[in-house]
DSSP file (Angstrom, degrees, kcal/mol; ACC not computed):
  #  RESIDUE AA STRUCTURE BP1 BP2  ACC     N-H-->O    O-->H-N    N-H-->O    O-->H-N    TCO  KAPPA ALPHA  PHI   PSI    X-CA   Y-CA   Z-CA
    1    1 A X              0   0    0      0, 0.0     2,-0.2     0, 0.0     0, 0.0   0.000 360.0 360.0 360.0 137.5   27.4    0.2   -0.6
    2    2 A X        +     0   0    0      2,-0.0     2,-0.3     0, 0.0     3,-0.1  -0.691 360.0  54.9-111.4 165.6   24.8   -2.6    0.1
    3    3 A X  S    S-     0   0    0     -2,-0.2     0, 0.0     1,-0.1     0, 0.0  -0.849  99.9 -47.7 117.6-149.7   21.1   -2.5    0.8
    4    4 A X  S >  S+     0   0    0     -2,-0.3     3,-2.1     3,-0.0    -1,-0.1   0.134  75.5 144.8-113.1  18.6   18.1   -1.1   -1.1
    5    5 A X  T 3  S+     0   0    0      1,-0.3     3,-0.1    -3,-0.1    -2,-0.1  -0.354  75.9  13.7 -58.0 131.9   19.6    2.4   -1.9
    6    6 A X  T 3  S+     0   0    0      1,-0.2     2,-0.7    -2,-0.1    -1,-0.3   0.429  94.5 126.1  81.9  -2.3   18.3    3.4   -5.3
    7    7 A X    <   -     0   0    0     -3,-2.1     2,-0.4    20,-0.0    -1,-0.2  -0.829  56.2-141.4 -91.8 118.1   15.7    0.8   -5.4
    8    8 A X        -     0   0    0     -2,-0.7     2,-0.3    -3,-0.1    19,-0.1  -0.625  25.3-115.8 -77.2 127.8   12.3    2.3   -6.1
    9    9 A X        -     0   0    0     -2,-0.4     2,-0.4    16,-0.1    62,-0.1  -0.528  39.0-179.0 -70.1 128.9    9.7    0.4   -4.0
   10   10 A X        -     0   0    0     -2,-0.3    16,-2.4    61,-0.1    17,-0.3  -0.999  26.1-119.7-128.6 131.6    7.2   -1.4   -6.3
   11   11 A X  E     +A   25   0A   0     46,-3.4    14,-0.2    -2,-0.4     3,-0.1  -0.449  33.3 166.6 -71.2 135.8    4.3   -3.4   -5.1
   12   12 A X  E     -     0   0A   0     12,-3.1     2,-0.3     1,-0.4    13,-0.2   0.699  69.5  -2.0-108.2 -46.2    4.2   -7.1   -6.0
   13   13 A X  E     -A   24   0A   0     11,-1.9    11,-3.0     2,-0.0     2,-0.4  -0.990  51.7-155.9-153.9 139.6    1.4   -8.4   -3.7
   14   14 A X  E     -A   23   0A   0     -2,-0.3    38,-0.5     9,-0.2     2,-0.4  -0.988  20.3-175.9-121.3 122.2   -0.8   -7.0   -1.0
   15   15 A X  E     -A   22   0A   0      7,-3.0     7,-3.3    -2,-0.4     2,-0.6  -0.924  18.4-149.3-123.6 142.5   -2.2   -9.6    1.5
   16   16 A X  E     +A   21   0A   0     33,-0.4     2,-0.5    -2,-0.4     5,-0.2  -0.951  22.6 175.2-111.2 116.1   -4.6   -9.1    4.4
   17   17 A X  E >   -A   20   0A   0      3,-2.5     3,-1.7    -2,-0.6     2,-0.3  -0.943  57.4 -54.9-124.5 113.0   -3.9  -11.5    7.2
   18   18 A X  T 3  S-     0   0    0     -2,-0.5     0, 0.0     1,-0.3     0, 0.0  -0.478 121.7 -21.2  56.2-116.9   -5.9  -11.3   10.5
   19   19 A X  T 3  S+     0   0    0     -2,-0.3    16,-2.2    -3,-0.1    17,-0.4  -0.096 124.1  85.8-111.4  33.7   -5.4   -7.7   11.5
   20   20 A X  E <   -AB  17  34A   0     -3,-1.7    -3,-2.5    14,-0.3     2,-0.5  -0.954  64.3-140.8-132.0 151.7   -2.3   -7.1    9.5
   21   21 A X  E     -AB  16  33A   0     12,-3.0    12,-1.9    -2,-0.3     2,-0.5  -0.950  15.7-160.8-108.1 129.9   -1.4   -6.0    6.0
   22   22 A X  E     -AB  15  32A   0     -7,-3.3    -7,-3.0    -2,-0.5     2,-0.5  -0.937   5.5-168.2-111.1 125.6    1.5   -7.7    4.3
   23   23 A X  E     -AB  14  31A   0      8,-3.3     8,-2.9    -2,-0.5     2,-0.5  -0.962   4.2-161.0-115.5 122.8    3.1   -5.9    1.3
   24   24 A X  E     -AB  13  30A   0    -11,-3.0   -12,-3.1    -2,-0.5   -11,-1.9  -0.916  10.6-151.8-103.7 125.5    5.5   -7.7   -0.8
   25   25 A X  E >   -A   11   0A   0      4,-2.8     3,-1.6    -2,-0.5   -14,-0.2  -0.548  25.9-115.4 -95.1 160.1    7.8   -5.6   -3.0
   26   26 A X  T 3  S+     0   0    0    -16,-2.4   -15,-0.1     1,-0.3    -1,-0.1   0.760 113.3  60.0 -64.1 -26.0    9.3   -6.6   -6.3
   27   27 A X  T 3  S-     0   0    0    -17,-0.3    -1,-0.3   -19,-0.1   -16,-0.1   0.341 124.4 -96.7 -91.3   7.2   12.8   -6.4   -4.8
   28   28 A X  S <  S+     0   0    0     -3,-1.6    -2,-0.1     1,-0.3    -1,-0.0   0.196  79.1 135.7 105.1 -17.7   12.1   -9.0   -2.2
   29   29 A X        -     0   0    0     -5,-0.1    -4,-2.8     1,-0.0     2,-0.4  -0.356  38.6-154.8 -67.2 150.2   11.2   -6.8    0.8
   30   30 A X  E     -B   24   0A   0     -6,-0.2     2,-0.4     2,-0.0    -6,-0.2  -0.997   5.0-164.8-127.4 127.3    8.2   -7.6    2.9
   31   31 A X  E     -B   23   0A   0     -8,-2.9    -8,-3.3    -2,-0.4     2,-0.4  -0.964   6.7-174.1-116.3 130.2    6.4   -4.9    5.0
   32   32 A X  E     +B   22   0A   0     -2,-0.4     2,-0.3   -10,-0.2   -10,-0.2  -0.995  13.2 156.5-126.6 127.4    4.0   -5.9    7.7
   33   33 A X  E     -B   21   0A   0    -12,-1.9   -12,-3.0    -2,-0.4     2,-0.1  -0.995  43.0 -95.3-149.1 152.8    1.8   -3.5    9.6
   34   34 A X  E >   -B   20   0A   0     -2,-0.3     3,-2.0   -14,-0.2   -14,-0.3  -0.440  26.2-131.5 -68.6 138.5   -1.4   -3.5   11.6
   35   35 A X  G >  S+     0   0    0    -16,-2.2     3,-1.9     1,-0.3     6,-0.3   0.708 100.9  79.2 -57.7 -21.4   -4.6   -2.5    9.8
   36   36 A X  G 3  S+     0   0    0    -17,-0.4     3,-0.3     1,-0.3    -1,-0.3   0.694  81.0  67.4 -58.3 -22.8   -5.2   -0.1   12.8
   37   37 A X  G <  S+     0   0    0     -3,-2.0     2,-0.4     1,-0.3    -1,-0.3   0.706 104.0  44.3 -74.3 -20.7   -2.7    2.3   11.1
   38   38 A X  S X  S-     0   0    0     -3,-1.9     3,-1.9    -4,-0.2    -1,-0.3  -0.791  72.6-176.9-126.5  87.7   -5.1    2.8    8.2
   39   39 A X  G >  S+     0   0    0     -2,-0.4     3,-1.5    -3,-0.3     4,-0.2   0.712  75.3  67.9 -58.9 -23.1   -8.5    3.3    9.8
   40   40 A X  G >  S+     0   0    0      1,-0.3     3,-1.6     2,-0.2    26,-0.4   0.691  83.1  76.0 -69.9 -15.3  -10.4    3.5    6.6
   41   41 A X  G X  S+     0   0    0     -3,-1.9     3,-2.0    -6,-0.3    -1,-0.3   0.720  76.8  75.9 -69.6 -20.0   -9.6   -0.2    5.9
   42   42 A X  G <  S+     0   0    0     -3,-1.5    -1,-0.3     1,-0.3    -2,-0.2   0.739  88.0  60.8 -62.7 -18.5  -12.3   -1.1    8.5
   43   43 A X  G <  S+     0   0    0     -3,-1.6     2,-0.3    -4,-0.2    -1,-0.3   0.505  79.5 110.2 -83.1  -4.4  -14.9   -0.2    5.8
   44   44 A X  S <  S-     0   0    0     -3,-2.0     2,-0.1    -4,-0.1    21,-0.1  -0.557  74.1-121.3 -72.6 130.7  -13.5   -2.9    3.5
   45   45 A X    >>  -     0   0    0     -2,-0.3     3,-1.6     1,-0.1     4,-0.9  -0.446  17.7-120.8 -73.9 144.0  -15.9   -5.8    3.1
   46   46 A X  G >4 S+     0   0    0      1,-0.3     3,-1.1     2,-0.2     4,-0.3   0.890 112.2  56.6 -53.8 -41.4  -14.6   -9.2    4.2
   47   47 A X  G 34 S+     0   0    0      1,-0.2    -1,-0.3     2,-0.1     3,-0.2   0.685 108.2  49.3 -67.5 -17.3  -15.1  -10.7    0.7
   48   48 A X  G X4 S+     0   0    0     -3,-1.6     3,-1.9     1,-0.1    15,-0.3   0.612  85.6  86.9 -92.2 -14.3  -12.9   -8.0   -0.7
   49   49 A X  T << S+     0   0    0     -3,-1.1   -33,-0.4    -4,-0.9     3,-0.2   0.648  88.9  48.6 -68.9 -15.5  -10.0   -8.3    1.6
   50   50 A X  T 3  S+     0   0    0     -4,-0.3    -1,-0.3    -3,-0.2     2,-0.2   0.289 101.2  71.2-101.3   9.7   -8.2  -11.0   -0.4
   51   51 A X    <   +     0   0    0     -3,-1.9    12,-0.5     2,-0.0    -1,-0.2  -0.473  66.6 179.0-126.2  62.0   -8.5   -9.1   -3.6
   52   52 A X  E     -C   62   0B   0    -38,-0.5     2,-0.6    -3,-0.2    10,-0.2  -0.384  22.2-138.8 -65.1 141.1   -6.2   -6.1   -3.3
   53   53 A X  E     -C   61   0B   0      8,-3.7     8,-1.8    -2,-0.1     2,-0.5  -0.903  14.5-158.1-101.5 120.4   -6.1   -3.8   -6.4
   54   54 A X  E     -C   60   0B   0     -2,-0.6     2,-0.6     6,-0.2     6,-0.3  -0.859   6.8-163.3-100.8 131.4   -2.6   -2.7   -7.2
   55   55 A X  E >>  -C   59   0B   0      4,-3.1     3,-1.8    -2,-0.5     4,-1.6  -0.938  67.4 -20.4-119.2 121.0   -2.4    0.5   -9.3
   56   56 A X  T 34 S-     0   0    0     -2,-0.6    -1,-0.1     1,-0.3     4,-0.1   0.749 106.1 -82.3  61.6  21.0    0.8    1.5  -11.2
   57   57 A X  T 34 S+     0   0    0      2,-0.2   -46,-3.4     1,-0.1    -1,-0.3   0.506 129.1  67.2  63.7   3.1    2.9   -0.8   -9.0
   58   58 A X  T <4 S+     0   0    0     -3,-1.8    13,-3.0   -48,-0.2     2,-0.3   0.394  93.3  51.7-133.3   1.4    3.0    2.0   -6.3
   59   59 A X  E  <  -CD  55  70B   0     -4,-1.6    -4,-3.1    11,-0.2     2,-0.3  -0.945  57.6-176.2-137.3 158.2   -0.6    2.3   -5.0
   60   60 A X  E     +CD  54  69B   0      9,-2.1     9,-3.1    -2,-0.3     2,-0.3  -0.989   8.8 159.2-150.9 155.4   -3.1   -0.2   -3.7
   61   61 A X  E     -C   53   0B   0     -8,-1.8    -8,-3.7    -2,-0.3     2,-0.3  -0.916  32.5-116.7-157.2 178.5   -6.7   -0.3   -2.6
   62   62 A X  E >   -C   52   0B   0      5,-0.4     3,-2.4    -2,-0.3   -10,-0.1  -0.952  35.0-107.4-124.9 151.5   -9.6   -2.8   -2.1
   63   63 A X  T 3  S+     0   0    0    -12,-0.5    -1,-0.1    -2,-0.3   -11,-0.0   0.844 118.4  33.8 -47.4 -45.1  -12.9   -2.7   -4.0
   64   64 A X  T 3  S+     0   0    0    -19,-0.2     2,-0.4   -23,-0.1    -1,-0.3   0.291  94.8 107.2 -99.3  15.0  -15.0   -1.5   -1.1
   65   65 A X    <   -     0   0    0     -3,-2.4   -24,-0.1     1,-0.1    -3,-0.0  -0.753  62.7-147.0 -90.2 135.0  -12.3    0.7    0.5
   66   66 A X  S    S+     0   0    0     -2,-0.4     2,-0.3   -26,-0.4    -1,-0.1   0.434  74.0  63.8 -82.6   0.5  -12.8    4.4    0.2
   67   67 A X        -     0   0    0     -5,-0.1     2,-0.4   -27,-0.1    -5,-0.4  -0.881  64.3-145.3-124.2 155.8   -9.0    5.2    0.0
   68   68 A X        -     0   0    0     -2,-0.3     2,-0.5    -7,-0.1    -7,-0.2  -0.986  22.4-150.3-113.0 129.4   -6.1    4.5   -2.2
   69   69 A X  E     -D   60   0B   0     -9,-3.1    -9,-2.1    -2,-0.4     2,-0.3  -0.876   1.1-147.1-111.0 132.2   -2.7    4.1   -0.5
   70   70 A X  E >>  -D   59   0B   0     -2,-0.5     3,-1.7   -11,-0.2     4,-1.3  -0.706  23.7-122.7 -92.5 143.6    0.6    5.0   -2.0
   71   71 A X  H 3> S+     0   0    0    -13,-3.0     4,-1.8    -2,-0.3     3,-0.2   0.855 112.5  62.5 -54.9 -36.7    3.7    2.9   -0.9
   72   72 A X  H 34>S+     0   0    0    -14,-0.3     5,-3.4     1,-0.2     6,-0.3   0.800  98.9  53.8 -62.8 -28.3    5.3    6.1    0.3
   73   73 A X  H X45S+     0   0    0     -3,-1.7     3,-0.7     4,-0.2    -1,-0.2   0.891 109.9  47.7 -67.8 -40.8    2.6    6.5    2.9
   74   74 A X  H 3<5S+     0   0    0     -4,-1.3    -2,-0.2    -3,-0.2    -1,-0.2   0.819 111.4  50.1 -72.1 -30.1    3.3    3.0    4.1
   75   75 A X  T 3<5S-     0   0    0     -4,-1.8    -1,-0.2   -44,-0.0    -2,-0.2   0.459 116.3-115.1 -88.0  -0.3    7.1    3.7    4.2
   76   76 A X  T < 5S+     0   0    0     -3,-0.7    -3,-0.2    -5,-0.2     3,-0.2   0.794  89.2 112.0  75.1  25.7    6.5    7.0    6.2
   77   77 A X    >>< +     0   0    0     -5,-3.4     3,-2.4    -6,-0.2     4,-0.7  -0.162  26.1 139.3-118.5  33.8    7.8    9.1    3.3
   78   78 A X  G >4  +     0   0    0     -6,-0.3     3,-1.0     1,-0.3    -5,-0.1   0.791  65.0  64.9 -56.4 -29.0    4.4   10.7    2.3
   79   79 A X  G 34 S+     0   0    0      1,-0.3    -1,-0.3    -3,-0.2     3,-0.1   0.748  95.2  59.4 -64.9 -26.6    6.1   14.1    1.7
   80   80 A X  G <4 S+     0   0    0     -3,-2.4     2,-0.5     1,-0.2    -1,-0.3   0.742 112.4  41.5 -73.3 -23.6    8.0   12.5   -1.2
   81   81 A X    <<  +     0   0    0     -3,-1.0     2,-0.5    -4,-0.7    -1,-0.2  -0.952  69.8 166.5-126.4 112.1    4.7   11.7   -2.8
   82   82 A X        -     0   0    0     -2,-0.5     2,-0.5    -3,-0.1    -3,-0.1  -0.983  32.4-129.6-130.8 130.1    1.9   14.2   -2.8
   83   83 A X        -     0   0    0     -2,-0.5     2,-0.5     2,-0.0    -2,-0.0  -0.609  25.9-174.0 -74.1 125.3   -1.2   14.0   -4.9
   84   84 A X        -     0   0    0     -2,-0.5     2,-0.2     3,-0.0    -2,-0.0  -0.981  18.4-136.3-125.1 121.7   -2.0   17.3   -6.8
   85   85 A X        -     0   0    0     -2,-0.5     2,-0.4     1,-0.1    -2,-0.0  -0.483  24.9-112.5 -71.4 137.2   -5.1   17.6   -8.7
   86   86 A X        -     0   0    0     -2,-0.2     2,-0.3     1,-0.1    -1,-0.1  -0.566  29.5-133.3 -73.6 130.2   -4.8   19.1  -12.2
   87   87 A X              0   0    0     -2,-0.4    -1,-0.1     1,-0.1    -3,-0.0  -0.646 360.0 360.0 -82.0 137.2   -6.5   22.5  -12.4
   88   88 A X              0   0    0     -2,-0.3    -1,-0.1     0, 0.0    -2,-0.0   0.396 360.0 360.0-117.8 360.0   -8.7   23.1  -15.3
């Protein structure tokens, strides 16, 4: 069987170009989508847009962005990844 079956998507680089976000994965895939799909990105300052912060190879944000995005959200599989806060 060919393709990316069994390949866990891991972030290599996140680029902001015009009104699009380009995500490069470690396995060679490239995902391109409009920033309008993530409205909170509008709050990201221009100076921060070329400095994406990659967290644990599966999440990203920008310094002035109020959100952290998981790769599964971008791939449309957000139910596979759900944040659960630890109860104390």
